[in-house]
C-alpha positions as CSV (number, residue, x, y, z in Angstrom):
1,M,58.8,7.4,-14.3
2,K,58.1,9.3,-11.2
3,N,57.0,12.4,-13.2
4,T,54.7,10.2,-15.3
5,V,53.0,8.8,-12.1
6,L,52.6,12.3,-10.7
7,W,51.0,13.5,-13.9
8,L,48.9,10.4,-14.4
9,A,47.2,10.5,-10.9
10,P,45.5,13.9,-11.3
11,A,44.5,13.0,-14.9
12,L,42.8,9.8,-13.7
13,A,41.1,11.7,-10.9
14,L,39.8,14.3,-13.4
15,V,38.4,11.6,-15.7
16,A,36.8,9.7,-12.8
17,G,35.2,13.0,-11.6
18,C,33.8,13.8,-15.1
19,Q,32.3,10.3,-15.4
20,Q,30.5,10.7,-12.1
21,E,29.0,14.0,-13.2
22,N,27.6,12.4,-16.3
23,R,25.8,9.7,-14.4
24,E,22.1,10.0,-13.6
25,P,21.3,10.2,-9.9
26,A,19.9,6.9,-8.6
27,A,16.2,7.0,-8.1
28,Q,15.2,7.4,-4.5
29,A,13.2,4.5,-3.1
30,Q,9.6,5.3,-2.3
31,T,8.6,5.6,1.3
32,F,5.7,3.7,2.8
33,H,3.8,7.0,3.1
34,E,4.4,7.9,-0.5
35,I,3.0,4.5,-1.7
36,M,0.0,4.8,0.6
37,T,-0.9,8.4,-0.3
38,N,-0.1,8.3,-4.0
39,E,-1.1,4.7,-4.9
40,I,-3.0,2.6,-2.3
41,D,-5.4,5.2,-1.0
42,P,-6.5,6.5,-4.5
43,G,-6.4,2.9,-5.8
44,A,-8.7,1.6,-3.1
45,D,-11.0,4.6,-3.7
46,V,-11.4,3.6,-7.4
47,V,-12.2,0.0,-6.4
48,W,-14.7,1.1,-3.8
49,E,-16.4,3.7,-6.0
50,I,-17.1,1.1,-8.7
51,G,-18.3,-1.3,-6.1
52,N,-20.5,1.3,-4.4
53,R,-22.2,2.3,-7.6
54,A,-23.1,-1.3,-8.3
55,I,-24.5,-2.2,-4.8
56,G,-27.8,-4.0,-5.2
57,D,-30.8,-4.5,-2.9
58,Q,-29.1,-7.4,-1.1
59,A,-25.9,-5.3,-0.4
60,G,-23.9,-7.3,-3.0
61,I,-22.9,-6.4,-6.5
62,D,-25.9,-6.2,-8.8
63,P,-24.5,-7.4,-12.2
64,T,-27.1,-5.4,-14.0
65,K,-25.4,-2.2,-12.7
66,M,-22.0,-3.3,-14.1
67,T,-20.9,-2.7,-17.7
68,D,-18.0,-4.4,-19.4
69,T,-16.2,-1.0,-18.9
70,E,-16.9,-1.1,-15.2
71,W,-15.7,-4.7,-14.8
72,T,-12.5,-3.7,-16.7
73,K,-12.0,-0.6,-14.5
74,L,-12.5,-2.7,-11.4
75,A,-10.0,-5.4,-12.5
76,E,-7.4,-2.7,-13.4
77,G,-8.0,-0.9,-10.1
78,A,-7.6,-4.0,-8.1
79,D,-4.4,-5.0,-10.1
80,A,-2.9,-1.5,-9.4
81,L,-3.8,-1.9,-5.7
82,R,-2.2,-5.4,-5.7
83,A,1.0,-4.0,-7.3
84,S,1.3,-1.2,-4.8
85,A,0.7,-3.6,-1.9
86,L,3.5,-5.8,-3.2
87,K,5.8,-2.8,-3.2
88,I,5.2,-2.4,0.6
89,A,5.6,-6.2,1.1
90,T,9.1,-6.1,-0.5
91,M,10.4,-2.9,1.2
92,D,13.7,-3.4,3.0
93,P,14.0,-1.4,5.1
94,I,10.5,-0.1,5.6
95,V,10.8,3.6,5.8
96,L,7.6,5.5,6.8
97,T,8.4,8.9,5.5
98,R,11.3,11.2,4.5
99,P,12.7,13.5,7.2
100,G,10.4,16.4,7.9
101,V,7.4,14.9,6.1
102,P,4.5,14.5,8.4
103,I,1.9,11.7,8.3
104,G,-1.8,12.5,7.9
105,D,-2.8,12.9,11.6
106,E,0.6,14.1,12.9
107,G,0.1,17.0,15.2
108,A,-3.6,16.5,15.5
109,P,-5.2,15.7,18.9
110,G,-5.0,12.0,19.3
111,G,-2.8,11.7,16.2
112,H,0.4,9.8,15.9
113,S,3.9,11.0,15.1
114,S,6.0,9.6,12.3
115,A,8.5,8.5,14.9
116,T,5.9,6.5,16.8
117,V,4.6,4.7,13.7
118,Q,8.2,4.1,12.4
119,E,9.0,2.5,15.8
120,R,6.1,0.1,15.3
121,F,7.3,-0.8,11.8
122,D,10.8,-1.4,13.1
123,R,9.5,-3.6,16.0
124,D,7.7,-6.0,13.6
125,P,8.5,-5.4,9.9
126,Q,7.5,-8.9,8.9
127,S,4.0,-8.5,10.2
128,L,3.7,-5.3,8.1
129,R,5.0,-7.2,5.1
130,D,2.5,-10.1,5.8
131,L,-0.4,-7.6,6.0
132,A,0.7,-6.0,2.7
133,N,0.8,-9.5,1.1
134,A,-2.7,-10.1,2.4
135,L,-3.9,-6.9,0.7
136,A,-2.1,-7.9,-2.5
137,S,-3.7,-11.4,-2.4
138,H,-7.1,-10.0,-1.7
139,S,-6.8,-7.4,-4.4
140,G,-5.8,-10.1,-6.9
141,E,-8.9,-12.0,-6.0
142,I,-11.0,-8.9,-6.7
143,A,-9.3,-8.5,-10.1
144,A,-10.0,-12.2,-11.0
145,A,-13.6,-11.9,-10.0
146,A,-13.9,-8.7,-12.1
147,R,-12.3,-10.3,-15.1
148,A,-14.8,-13.2,-14.8
149,H,-17.7,-10.7,-14.3
150,D,-18.5,-12.8,-11.2
151,A,-20.7,-10.5,-9.1
152,A,-21.4,-13.1,-6.5
153,R,-17.7,-13.4,-5.8
154,A,-16.8,-9.8,-6.2
155,G,-19.4,-8.4,-3.8
156,P,-18.1,-10.1,-0.7
157,L,-14.5,-9.4,-1.6
158,L,-15.3,-5.7,-2.0
159,D,-17.1,-5.8,1.3
160,Q,-14.1,-7.4,3.0
161,L,-11.5,-5.0,1.5
162,D,-12.0,-2.5,4.3
163,G,-11.3,-5.1,6.9
164,V,-8.1,-6.1,5.1
165,C,-7.0,-2.5,5.2
166,E,-8.1,-2.0,8.8
167,S,-6.2,-5.0,10.1
168,C,-3.0,-3.2,9.2
169,H,-4.2,0.2,10.4
170,L,-5.2,-1.2,13.8
171,T,-1.8,-2.9,14.1
172,F,0.5,-0.1,13.1
173,W,-1.4,3.2,13.0
174,Y,-3.8,3.1,16.0
175,P,-3.3,-0.1,17.9
176,E,-4.8,1.4,21.0
177,Q,-8.2,1.1,19.3
178,K,-7.7,-2.5,18.3
179,A,-9.5,-4.0,21.3
180,F,-12.4,-1.6,20.9
181,V,-12.8,-2.4,17.2
182,E,-12.5,-6.1,17.7
183,D,-15.1,-6.1,20.4
184,F,-17.4,-4.0,18.3
185,L,-17.0,-6.3,15.3
186,K,-17.4,-9.4,17.5
187,R,-20.8,-8.0,18.7
188,A,-21.7,-7.2,15.1
189,G,-20.8,-10.8,14.0
190,R,-17.8,-9.8,12.0
191,Q,-14.0,-10.1,12.3
192,S,-11.5,-7.4,11.7
193,E,-9.1,-9.6,9.8
194,P,-10.1,-11.4,6.7
195,Q,-10.4,-15.2,6.8
196,K,-8.4,-16.9,4.2
């Protein structure tokens, strides 16, 4: 019996080791930086490009400059933006970047380090999630307006999109500029955060 146990233990270890080698490695979770640079930034650009091409004389969307194809692209772009924002809203933990991967302005004069921004995320992750949810909600409204070919509704939503984005940037990326921007917008008659 003792010999069987001694023989069986290495055999089981060998089988377990072979099974582990055959498993696919688990997919690494995306970082905040990856979602922003690979999904949200390009997605917002698509939405803005379509909106910018259709700006009319009154600074809103001119429906005569929008084709069915453009409306569809706008809806799809806003849907993609919404899905990416929801990824950030559900991150736990929120990891800015992988070790050794710099953020856009890292090392530039006045730029911020990954460590500094990560500290801000860690101090108030729920606010970051709330701002990501606000972007998701706003993007969903753009998509709904686009599907309805509602230029009167889509125009203001597209105009407000930058403010939705900036409210997060001012909180986590460059909070030292928040008071300046809010003062500027107040004097211009606008607010940095969207009203819902």
